[in-house]
C-alpha positions in Angstrom: -5.7 -61.6 15.5 -8.0 -59.2 13.6 -8.3 -55.8 15.2 -11.6 -54.0 14.8 -11.4 -51.0 12.5 -12.9 -47.7 13.7 -15.8 -46.5 11.7 -16.0 -42.9 10.6 -19.0 -42.5 13.0 -16.8 -43.7 15.9 -14.1 -41.1 15.2 -13.5 -38.6 18.0 -15.1 -35.2 17.4 -12.7 -32.3 17.0 -12.2 -30.3 20.1 -12.1 -26.5 19.8 -8.8 -25.1 20.6 -8.9 -22.6 23.5 -7.1 -20.0 21.5 -9.8 -19.9 18.7 -11.2 -16.7 20.0 -12.2 -15.4 16.5 -15.0 -16.9 14.2 -13.9 -19.1 11.3 -15.4 -16.6 8.7 -12.9 -13.9 9.5 -9.8 -13.8 7.4 -6.8 -15.6 8.9 -4.6 -12.7 7.9 -6.8 -10.3 9.8 -6.6 -12.6 12.9 -2.9 -12.9 12.7 -2.2 -9.2 12.2 -4.7 -8.1 14.9 -3.3 -10.5 17.5 0.3 -9.3 16.8 -0.7 -5.6 16.5 -2.7 -5.5 19.7 -0.1 -7.3 21.7 2.8 -5.2 20.4 4.4 -2.5 22.5 3.8 0.2 19.9 0.0 -0.1 20.1 0.0 -0.5 24.0 2.2 2.6 24.4 0.2 4.6 21.9 -3.0 3.8 23.8 -1.6 4.5 27.1 0.1 7.8 26.2 -3.0 9.0 24.4 -5.1 8.2 27.5 -2.6 10.0 29.7 -2.6 13.0 27.3 -6.4 13.2 27.2 -6.6 12.9 30.9 -4.2 15.8 31.4 -5.8 17.8 28.8 -9.2 17.5 30.4 -7.8 18.2 33.8 -6.2 21.5 32.7 -9.3 22.2 30.7 -11.5 22.1 33.9 -8.9 24.1 35.9 -8.5 26.9 33.4 -12.2 27.5 32.7 -13.2 31.1 33.3 -16.3 32.5 34.8 -16.8 34.9 31.9 -18.8 33.6 28.9 -16.5 35.1 26.4 -13.3 33.8 28.1 -15.0 30.5 28.6 -15.6 30.2 24.9 -12.1 31.0 24.0 -10.7 28.5 26.6 -13.1 25.8 25.2 -11.9 26.4 21.6 -8.3 26.4 22.6 -8.5 23.1 24.4 -10.8 21.7 21.7 -8.1 22.3 19.1 -5.6 20.4 21.4 -8.0 17.5 21.6 -8.3 17.0 17.8 -4.6 17.5 17.3 -3.7 14.8 19.8 -6.4 12.3 18.4 -5.6 13.1 14.8 -1.9 12.6 15.2 -2.3 9.3 17.0 -5.1 7.9 14.6 -3.9 9.3 11.3 -0.1 9.4 11.7 1.3 7.1 14.5 -0.8 3.9 13.9 -0.7 4.1 10.0 3.1 4.4 10.1 3.1 0.9 11.6 1.6 -0.5 8.4 4.9 0.2 6.5 6.8 -1.5 9.3 4.6 -4.5 9.3 5.2 -5.0 5.5 8.9 -4.4 5.8 9.1 -7.0 8.6 7.6 -9.5 6.3 10.1 -8.7 3.6 13.1 -8.7 6.0 12.0 -12.0 7.7 11.2 -13.7 4.3 7.9 -14.7 5.5 5.9 -13.6 2.4 6.5 -17.0 0.7 5.2 -18.8 3.8 2.0 -16.6 3.7 1.5 -17.5 0.0 1.8 -21.2 0.9 -1.5 -20.8 2.8 -3.2 -20.0 -0.5 -3.5 -16.3 0.5 -3.3 -13.9 -2.5 -1.4 -10.8 -2.3 -4.6 -8.8 -2.1 -5.8 -10.8 0.9 -2.4 -10.3 2.6 -2.5 -6.5 2.1 -6.3 -6.1 3.0 -5.7 -8.2 6.1 -3.0 -5.9 7.3 -5.0 -2.8 6.4 -8.1 -4.2 8.3 -5.9 -5.0 11.3 -4.5 -1.5 11.5 -8.0 0.0 11.0 -9.4 -2.1 13.8 -6.6 -0.7 16.1 -7.6 2.8 15.0 -11.2 2.0 15.9 -10.1 0.7 19.3 -8.3 4.0 19.9 -11.2 6.0 18.6 -13.6 4.1 20.9 -11.5 4.9 23.9 -11.5 8.7 23.0 -15.3 8.9 22.5 -16.1 9.6 26.2 -13.8 12.7 26.2 -15.6 13.9 23.1 -18.9 13.5 24.8 -17.6 15.2 27.9 -16.7 18.4 26.0 -20.3 18.8 25.2 -21.0 19.6 28.8 -18.4 22.3 29.0 -20.7 24.4 26.6 -20.0 26.4 23.5 -19.3 23.3 21.3 -21.3 21.7 18.5 -21.5 17.9 19.1 -22.8 17.3 15.7 -19.8 19.0 14.0 -17.5 17.2 16.3 -18.9 13.8 15.3 -18.4 14.9 11.6 -14.8 15.7 12.4 -14.5 12.3 14.1 -15.7 10.5 11.0 -13.3 12.5 8.8 -10.3 11.6 11.0 -11.2 7.9 10.6 -11.4 8.4 6.8 -8.0 10.1 6.8 -6.7 7.2 8.9 -7.9 4.8 6.3 -6.1 6.6 3.5 -3.0 7.0 5.5 -2.8 3.3 6.4 -3.2 2.3 2.8 -0.7 4.9 1.8 1.8 3.4 4.3 1.3 -0.1 2.9 1.8 1.1 -0.7 4.9 3.1 0.3 6.5 -0.1 1.9 6.7 -1.7 -1.5 8.8 1.0 -3.1 12.5 1.8 -3.2 14.0 3.7 -0.3 14.1 7.0 -2.1 10.6 6.7 -3.6 9.3 5.6 -0.2 10.7 8.5 1.5 9.4 11.0 -1.1 6.0 9.3 -1.3 5.6 9.0 2.5 6.5 12.7 3.0 4.1 13.8 0.2 1.2 11.7 1.3 1.5 12.2 5.0 1.7 16.0 4.5 -0.8 16.5 1.6 -3.6 14.0 2.3 -4.5 15.1 5.9 -4.5 18.7 4.9 -6.2 17.9 1.7 -9.1 15.9 3.1 -9.2 17.9 6.3 -9.1 21.2 4.6 -11.7 20.3 2.1 -13.8 18.7 4.9 -13.9 22.2 6.6 -14.5 23.9 3.3 -17.3 21.6 2.4 -18.8 21.8 5.8 -18.9 25.6 5.8 -20.1 25.8 2.2 -23.3 23.9 2.9 -25.9 24.2 5.5 -25.0 20.9 7.2 -21.6 19.3 7.2 -23.1 15.9 6.8 -24.2 16.8 3.3 -20.6 17.0 2.4 -19.8 13.5 3.9 -20.7 11.6 0.7 -18.1 13.5 -1.3 -15.4 13.0 1.4 -16.4 9.3 1.6 -16.2 8.8 -2.1 -12.7 10.4 -2.3 -11.4 8.5 0.7 -12.7 5.2 -0.6 -11.1 5.7 -4.1 -7.7 6.7 -2.6 -7.7 3.8 -0.2 -8.6 1.3 -2.9 -6.0 2.6 -5.4 -3.3 2.5 -2.7 -4.2 -1.0 -1.6 -4.1 -2.4 -5.2 -0.6 -0.9 -5.7 0.5 -2.3 -2.3 -0.7 -5.7 -3.4 1.0 -5.3 -6.8 4.3 -4.7 -5.1 4.4 -8.2 -3.5 2.3 -10.0 -6.1 3.7 -12.6 -8.6 3.5 -11.6 -12.3 0.5 -13.9 -12.9 -1.8 -11.6 -10.9 -3.4 -8.9 -13.1 -3.4 -5.9 -10.8 -3.4 -3.6 -13.8 -7.0 -4.7 -14.6 -8.0 -3.8 -11.1 -6.6 -0.4 -11.0 -7.8 0.5 -14.5 -11.3 -0.7 -13.7 -11.2 1.3 -10.5 -10.1 4.4 -12.5 -13.1 3.9 -14.8 -15.3 3.6 -11.8 -13.9 6.8 -10.4 -14.7 8.5 -13.6 -18.2 7.2 -13.4 -18.5 8.6 -9.9 -17.2 11.9 -11.1 -20.0 12.0 -13.6 -22.5 11.1 -10.9 -21.0 13.8 -8.5 -21.5 16.5 -11.2 -25.1 15.5 -11.6 -26.1 14.9 -8.0 -23.7 16.7 -5.7 -23.6 20.3 -4.9 -21.1 22.5 -6.7 -18.4 22.5 -4.0 -18.8 18.7 -3.3 -18.8 18.0 -7.1 -15.7 20.0 -7.7 -13.9 18.3 -4.8 -14.7 14.7 -6.3 -14.0 15.7 -9.9 -10.6 17.3 -9.0 -9.5 14.4 -7.0 -10.7 11.9 -9.8 -8.8 13.9 -12.4 -5.5 13.7 -10.4 -6.1 10.1 -9.6 -6.8 8.8 -13.1 -3.9 11.0 -14.4 -1.5 9.3 -11.8 -2.8 5.8 -12.7 -2.3 6.5 -16.5 1.3 7.6 -15.8 2.1 4.6 -13.7 0.6 2.2 -16.2 2.5 3.8 -19.1 5.8 2.8 -17.4 5.0 -0.9 -17.5 5.7 -3.7 -19.9 3.3 -6.4 -21.1 3.0 -9.8 -19.3 2.9 -12.7 -21.6 1.3 -15.2 -19.3 -1.9 -17.3 -20.2 -3.3 -16.8 -16.8 -3.5 -13.0 -17.4 -5.4 -13.5 -20.7 -7.5 -16.5 -20.0 -10.3 -14.5 -18.2 -10.7 -12.2 -21.2 -10.8 -15.3 -23.5 -14.0 -16.3 -21.8 -15.7 -13.1 -22.7 -16.1 -14.0 -26.4 -16.2 -11.2 -28.8 -15.6 -8.6 -26.0 -12.5 -10.4 -24.7 -10.1 -9.0 -27.2 -11.1 -5.3 -26.8 -11.2 -5.6 -23.1 -7.7 -7.2 -23.0 -6.5 -4.3 -25.0 -7.6 -1.9 -22.3 -7.1 -3.9 -19.1 -4.1 -6.1 -19.4 -0.6 -4.9 -18.3 1.6 -3.0 -20.7 2.3 0.4 -22.1 0.3 -0.1 -25.3 -2.8 -1.1 -23.4 -2.2 1.8 -21.1 -2.4 4.1 -24.2 -5.9 2.6 -25.0 -6.9 3.0 -21.4 -5.8 6.7 -21.4 -7.7 7.4 -24.6 -10.8 5.7 -23.2 -10.8 7.4 -19.8 -9.9 10.9 -21.1 -13.1 11.7 -23.0 -15.3 10.4 -20.1 -13.3 12.4 -17.6 -13.4 15.5 -19.8 -17.2 15.1 -20.0 -17.3 14.9 -16.1 -15.2 18.1 -16.0 -17.3 20.0 -18.4 -20.6 18.9 -16.7 -19.2 19.4 -13.2 -18.4 23.1 -13.8 -21.3 24.4 -15.8 -21.1 27.8 -14.4 -17.6 28.5 -15.9 -17.5 30.8 -19.0 -16.2 29.6 -22.4 -13.2 31.8 -21.9 -12.0 29.5 -19.1 -10.8 27.1 -21.8 -11.5 24.0 -19.8 -11.6 21.5 -22.7 -8.4 22.9 -24.1 -6.6 22.6 -20.8 -7.8 19.1 -20.4 -6.5 18.2 -23.8 -3.1 19.7 -23.1 -3.0 17.7 -19.8 -3.6 14.5 -21.8 -0.9 15.5 -24.2 1.6 16.2 -21.4 1.1 12.6 -20.1 1.6 11.0 -23.6 4.3 13.3 -24.9 7.4 11.7 -23.2 6.3 8.1 -24.3 8.7 7.9 -27.3 11.7 8.6 -24.9 10.4 6.3 -22.2 10.1 3.3 -24.5 13.9 3.5 -25.2 14.5 2.3 -21.6 13.5 -0.6 -19.6 10.2 -0.6 -17.7 9.9 0.6 -14.2 12.0 3.1 -12.4 14.0 4.3 -15.4 10.9 5.2 -17.4 9.5 7.0 -14.5 12.7 9.0 -14.2 12.4 9.9 -17.9 8.8 11.1 -17.4 9.7 13.1 -14.4 12.7 14.6 -16.1 10.7 15.8 -19.1 8.1 17.4 -17.0 10.7 19.1 -14.8 12.5 20.4 -18.0 9.1 21.8 -19.1 8.6 23.5 -15.7 12.1 25.0 -15.9 11.4 26.4 -19.4 8.1 27.8 -18.3 9.5 29.6 -15.3 12.4 30.8 -17.3 10.3 32.5 -20.0 7.9 33.9 -17.6 10.0 37.0 -16.6 10.7 37.6 -20.2 7.1 38.4 -20.9 7.8 42.0 -20.0 10.1 42.3 -23.1 8.6 42.6 -26.5 11.7 41.8 -28.6 11.5 39.4 -31.5 13.9 36.9 -29.8 11.9 36.8 -26.7 8.7 36.2 -28.7 10.3 33.3 -30.7 11.5 31.8 -27.4 8.0 32.1 -25.8 6.6 30.4 -28.9 9.1 27.6 -28.7 8.1 26.9 -25.1 4.7 26.0 -26.4 6.2 22.9 -28.1 6.2 21.3 -24.8 2.6 20.4 -23.8 3.0 21.0 -20.1 4.6 24.4 -20.7 1.8 25.3 -23.0 -0.8 24.2 -20.4 0.9 26.4 -17.8 1.0 29.3 -20.3 -2.7 28.8 -21.0 -3.5 28.8 -17.2 -1.3 31.8 -16.5 -2.8 33.9 -19.3 -6.4 33.1 -18.4 -9.0 34.9 -20.4 -7.2 38.2 -20.5 -5.7 37.7 -23.9 -6.4 35.8 -27.0 -4.2 33.9 -29.5 -4.5 30.5 -27.7 -5.0 28.4 -30.9 -1.3 28.6 -32.1 -0.2 27.7 -28.6 -2.4 24.7 -28.4 -1.6 23.7 -32.0 2.1 23.7 -31.4 1.8 21.5 -28.3 -0.6 19.0 -30.0 1.6 19.0 -33.0 4.8 18.0 -31.1 2.8 15.3 -29.2 1.5 13.8 -32.4 5.0 13.9 -33.9 6.3 12.1 -30.8 3.6 9.5 -31.0 4.2 8.8 -34.7 7.4 7.0 -33.8 5.4 4.8 -31.3 2.5 3.8 -33.7 4.3 0.8 -35.3 5.3 -0.7 -32.1 1.9 0.1 -30.6 0.2 -1.8 -33.3 2.4 -4.8 -32.9 1.8 -4.8 -29.2 -2.0 -4.8 -29.6 -1.7 -7.5 -32.1 0.3 -9.6 -29.7 -2.4 -9.1 -27.0 -5.1 -10.3 -29.4 -3.0 -13.4 -30.3 -2.6 -14.2 -26.6 -6.2 -13.9 -26.0 -7.0 -16.2 -28.9 -4.4 -18.7 -27.8 -6.0 -18.7 -24.3 -9.3 -19.7 -25.8 -7.8 -22.9 -26.9 -6.5 -23.8 -23.5 -8.5 -26.3 -21.3 -10.4 -24.7 -18.4 -8.5 -25.3 -15.2 -10.7 -25.5 -12.1 -9.8 -23.2 -9.2 -8.0 -24.8 -6.3 -10.1 -24.7 -3.3 -8.8 -24.2 0.2 -8.6 -27.2 2.5 -11.4 -27.6 5.0 
């Protein structure tokens, strides 16, 4: 008996699952994390406790208002400070800390491999977690907005300035969430130190500069572009390193972070030309520290000999080889990246501070800073990549700091032995830089100091040059070999 076959037109239409409460264009990682995060007890209790604290704060605020205008202003300012402390602590500290716990739970539960089986890249996983936490921060912020508007009717407060502070808190929360994700991929000791530094320094740094920028200009909103640029750069860098911590070696995160450093350098040049002096100084200072940190981190890495890393550069033709020598992983390409970014960043520093006198020695200080980064490389390459090289770099810089602080009290003595010892401290680039900064423009004789530091740096790099040339030649060979490989089409996601 022949059974009639069902034609494709007669197939039943798919029925939408009742749980599909999110559109299909939203990242599945964001949907997963947002559902788990909102339904978790941590978010619920944070939300409830913040609402209870705000209600009690507003109740005491109303009860303690005085009839006198001066006393009323003092009471308003006092409770206004309590309001921002509560909101900032919940949005920029409590919720971002949960990002590290979310990433740690994936590691402990061994669910990262399951997420990769869904064709999600490490970047999509990390960005999904970050977006989910930021969505929770926005939910918290939306619930607090009525209390912010209510304060306006109490009198003596500037609603525009409060909205500016509200935006700054959200930007700080963005950086804190990304920093928490980046710290989750580090060792316990590094994670503790990094978390303590970031969670103490970044809120004070962005918040303090936000207040400085707001008072240095007529309107605080004119300072917002500088704060936005800095927050975006810090968030992007930390998300890249968070993704690199869980990524397989085939993903070239070194290219992303180095391109971002070059983009940050370009933004510093733009800031020096278009922003005001205070805003430009803020952006340039953060960019210098950011690019220096990226250069140090990249110098501790080893090259990755995979065709998937070099194949994209092979498709660039004549520009592929030079681009690979700057943007592929490895300490040798990191030297090329540092030597490329340093002049551009130096130009941004010089153009961004046009009012400084020549006696400020900005170019000399910048050159000594680059030398301090490259000086420990010959010792670092004797050890394996990663944590051991970072320890060597930190050890050399700490030794330089100890030598500098040891010889500083000796400056009151003019004996020949002390003078010789002070001259020998300039053999270390970081000590020479600190000597140059401490002496300022009050005395001359900087050229021997700079010459000694640059001489020892050049002598240190001489031992690295043969290995450096071999590494760059190997990169060029890998790019040439990748040109001969057939193009592999990208695997598409199932419908």
